[in-house]
N, C-alpha and C positions, 0 to 999 in steps of 0.2 A: 882420590884417583891413584891408580897403581903406580908406585915408584918403579916397579919392574918394567912397565911400559915406557915410563919416562926415560929409562936408560937405553932404550933401543934407538939406534941410528936411524932406522926406517921412520920412526915417529918424529924425530927431530927434522928429518928431511921433508916430511909431509908438512909440518908446521912452517918450515921455511918456504916451501912451494906455495903455501896458502898466503904468504906475505905477512906472517905473524913475526913478532919480535922474538929473538932468541931468548930462551928461558930454560931454567932447570926443570920446569914442569910443563913440557909441551902439551901433554894430554889435557891439562886444565885450560891452557890457552886455546887449544882447538875446540874443546867443548864449549867454552864461553863464547867463542866466535860463532859457533853453530847455533847455540841457544839464542843469541842476539838476533841472528838472521831469521830463525824460526819464529821468534816473537813478533818481528816486523811483519812477516808473512801472515801470521795469525790475525794481527790487527788490520792489515790491509784487506783481507778477505772476510773479516768479521766472523771467524770460525766459532761455532757454538759448541761443537763436540770435538773429541779427539779424532774421530773419523773424518769430520770436515777438515781438520788440520792436515791429516794424512793426504787427502785428495788435493788440497791447496798446495802442499809441498811438492807432490808429484807433478802438478801442473807447472809449478815454478821451475823445477829442475828439468822439465821436459821429458817425462816418462809416462807410460801408461801401463797399468797392471793388467796382466792376463792370467787368470787363475785356471789351474788344472784340477778338476774335481774327479774326473774319470779318465781312463786311458784315451778315449776318443777325443777328449779336449786337447790333449797333447798333439795328436795327429793332425787335428784341424789347424792348430796354431802353426805347426811345422809346415804344413802344406801351404797355408796362407802366405807366410813370409818367404818361403822358397819360391813361390810363384811370382813374388815381387823382386826376385833376384837377390834376396838376402840369404845367400847360400850357407851362411854360418848356422842357420836354423836347422839345417839338415842333420846336425849332430845333437839336436835337442834331446832326443830319446836317451842318448848316452850321458848327456850332462846331468840328467835328472833320474838316472837309473838306480842309484843306491838309496837305501833307507834314510841316509843322513844328507842327501842332496835336497836342500830346501827351496832354493830359488836361484835365478840367474838374471842378470841385467845385460842386455846386448845393445850395442850401438849400431844404429841403422846407417846404411850408406846410400839408399835409393828412396828415401821417404819423400813425400810431397812437401811443398813449402809449408803447408798448414799442419802437417803431422808431427807428433812428438819425435824427438831425435832418438829416444831410447825406448826399449820395451823391457819391462821387468816381469818375467814369467815366474809365478809363484806356484809351487807344487803343494796342493792341498789334499792330496790323496792319502787315505788312511790316517795314521797317527800324525802325519805331517800337518794335517789340518789344524791341530792344536797350536801350531807355531805360526799360522798364517799372518796374524797381526804383527808379530815380532819380525818375521821374515820380511814383510813389506818395509818396515822401518829400517831394517838392516840394509836393504837395497837402497833406500833413500839416503841413508847415511853415506854410502859410497858416492852418490851423486852430489850430496851437499859438500863433500870434500874433494870434488873434482877440481883439478888445478889446471893452470894454463899449459902445463906440460902434457895434458891429456892422458892422465893415468888410466882412464877407462876407454882406451882406444877401441877395443873390440868387445870384451865382455868381462864380467866379474861375477863369480858364483859364490853362493853361500852354502857351504857344506862342512861336514865334520872333518873332511880331509885337510882343509886349510884353516881349521879353527884355532890352531896355535900360532898362526901368523900374527905378528904384532899389530898390523893394520886391521886385520879381521877382528881381533879382540877389541881394538879401539872402536870399530864400527858397532860392536855389541854395546859398548858403554854409551855411545851416542844414541843408539836406538832405544836403550832403556831410559835415557834421560828425556829425550824429546817425545818419545812415544807415550809417555805418561806425564805430560807437562803439568807442572804445579799450578799454572794459571786456570786449569780446568777443574781443580778441586773445589767443592762447594764451600761456602763461608763457614759452615759448621764443622768442617774437617779439623779445625783446631781443638775441637772438644774431645769427647770420649772416642777412643779408637777401638773398633771391634771388627770381627770378621764379617758381620752383617753389614756394617757401614762400608767396608771395602767392597763388598759385593754390590751394594747399591751404586757406588761410584762407578764401578766397572760397567754395570748394566746401562747406566745413563750416558756415560761418556766414551766408553770403548767396548761395546758389546761383542765385537769380533775378537777381542783378546782372550787368550786362554786364562783360566782361573789362576794358574801358577804365575804366568808372566805379569798379569794384572796385579796380583797381590804383591809381588816383589816391587813392581814399578810404583804402585800407589803408596805403599809404605815408605819407599825411598823418598817420595815427593812430599810426604806429609810434613807440616810445619811443627808437629809435636814429636819430641824424641821417642824413638821406638826401636826395638831390636826384634827382628823376625827370624825365627829359626825353625828348622825341621829336625826332629830327633827320630832315630831308629837304631836298631841293634847293629853295631858295627865294631870293627877292630881299630886300634890305633894304627897310624901309618906304618910304624916300625913292625907291627905285628902281621901285616899283610904278607910280607916275605916269609915269615915264620909259618903262616898258614899254608903257603905253597909247599913247604917242606914237611907238612904234617902227615903226608902219606907214608913217610918212613917210620918204622917201628921205634926208632930211637928219638923221635921228635914228638913232643906233646903239642896238641892243637891248642892255640891260644883261645881264650874265652871272650866272645863279643859282649859288649855292654851297651846300654842305651846311651847314645852320644848325639851331640848336636852336629849332624853330618853337614848341614848347611846353615850358615848364619849371615845376616846382613844388618849392619848398623846404619840407620838412615843418617842423612846429612845433618839433621837437627841434633841427633844424639851425638854425632862426632863433634859437632861444634860445642856441645855441652861437656865434652871430655869423656864420654862413655866409650868403653872398649869391650870387645867380646871376640873369642877365638873359636873357630869351628873345631869339631871333633872332641871337645871336652865332654867328659862323662856328665850325664844329667844327675844332679843331686838326688839322693834317695828320698829326701823329704819334699821334693818339688811336686807340685800338682801335675807336672808333665809326666812324671813316672806313674802317678795314679791313673791318668787318662790313658797312657799307653797300655796299662794292664787291664783297665776296665772298659775303655772305649768312651764314646760320647764327647761331652764338652764340660769343662769346669774352669773356675777362676779361683785365684787365691792371692793373698798378699804375702810376698816373700822378700828376700834380700839378695841383691846381686852378688854379695860376697859368699853366698853358698857355693858358687861356682869356683872351682880351683883346678890347678894342674896336678899331675900325678906326683910332683915333688912338693906339693903343699902350698904353692903360691895362690893366693886368693885375689879376686877382683875387689876393688874398693867397696866399702859398705854403701848401699843405696837402696832404700825401700822401693820395691817395684810391685806392680800388679801383673800377674801372669794369667793370660787367657790361652788355654790349650784345647785343641780339637783333634780327635783321632781321624785320620784319613788313610784308609788302607792299612798298610803295615807301618805307618809312621805317624808322628804327632807334629802338627804345626802349632807354633806358639808365638804369641806377642808378649814381649817384655816391655812394660811401660813404666817409666819412673813415676812415682806418686808425687803429686803436686808439682809436676814439671811445667 
């Protein structure tokens, strides 16, 4: 859990409002509390799939999902709730007008006694559709952390504009954790990890999730240590500013190299003491470099200490099996300790 979030007063306040004991790691306390509640709901409703769990949680927190697939869906939802005197819906078009406005949860004021108290509107138009599953869990995360102080009095939106807000970032952490709950992984998930196996789990338990979010979530939940990374041609962080200056004759343009631009060490790997840092250059000898150049899929046995910083610091030696697959302009790779 991010120590950066743990240092935010907003997160400490949320933990306090939720009735949790004061802690130096409020994110962990909040997540554990939510996971415990989610597990109880899963058992009570006998959920068989992650989609079953999603609907059970929605019922528990009192919301209903309304999806927007085409523009006319938005207008119908808007007119429906405005006609019920829920005038805040009159601004729905503006709330979801930007490419990075994914969803919004609105508290109702004139619902019938049997109707849900909230409406979670999910924008599935265009590329936003790839985030539908995750957006739903993000909205549920807000409702799962609803406090007696009524933090969600009117509405809460999920958009790029507020993505740096500490509480919004915590909602993403919660959504990633409960949206791919480890209890739904099959018994054989402790065995060989593969992209094919991850795809099978996705298709069976969370078919509505995007490939990207499902891969990240499932790998994170796996009981076997694993590092998931995505490599593509990129600059070091410090070279990005230099690139902006490269238009001047006296500035040399920095050279991009194949780097691990995204990296995720799952919980099992962290518990085993594994480390990995994004933006490191991919070792020339790694199968990842071969797959990037040639495409397709390949596997190889390597050592984690092949990875090093620019000043020569290496990761500790550990035999790993690397499974690499070219997707578009990048390579996705699984780094799995051998005999873990």
